[in-house]
N, C-alpha and C positions, 0 to 999 in steps of 0.2 A: 671331234665335235660331234654332238648328239642333236637330233632333231627333237624340237619342242613339242610337248604334249598341247593338242588342242582339243576343246569341246565341241562336237558336232551333233546335229539333230538331222534325222531324216523322217519323212512321211514315207512309209512302207505299205503299200497297199497289197492285199492277199495273204496276210499272216491271221491265221484261225486259230491256231493252239499251240501247246507247247513245243511241239516238233516242227513248228515253223519258226518259232523263237531261236531254237537251238540251231537250226539250219542257217538263219541269219546271222546269228552269233558266230558259228564257225567260218562261215564265208568273210565276216571282217576280220576274224583273228587269222585267218590265211594271210591278207596282208598287214599286219599287226599283230603277233601272238601275244603281246602285251596290253592288247586294247582291253579297257572296260566296258563293255555293254550292258546298256539296260534296256529291255525290251517293254513297252507297254501296248499289247494287244488291243485293248480296248479303243485306244486313240489311234493304233496304227504307227506309233511313233517308235523310233529307236535313237537313244542317246549314244554317244560314243567318247570315251577321253582315248585318243589316238595320236599317233605321229604320222599317220597315213593320210593321204590327199582325199578329201572329199569326193571329188570326182571319180577317183579310183574306186572308192569303196560303195558310192551310188551304181557304178557300172557293174561292181562285182555283184550287189545286190540283185539288179535286174536279171543279170544273166543266169542266178539261181532261182529265177522264176517268178520273182516278184516286182513290183513298180516301186521303185525309188526316187525320191527327190530330196535334194537338201534342203532344210528349211533355214 
């Protein structure tokens, strides 16, 4: 049985450049290598299609040095 894909959104503070976007994407894809990640630096928002739990992803982003909260 496969887990269901869900659409998640996070408010992420501290992202300022493409390197930050890549770092956040990499952290998310450690939890779910198949995740589709869209980063909007101007809005400080990350949208994810994933099978991973939102709390796990928010914690992983925070541990990477950013402030993350599920929307």
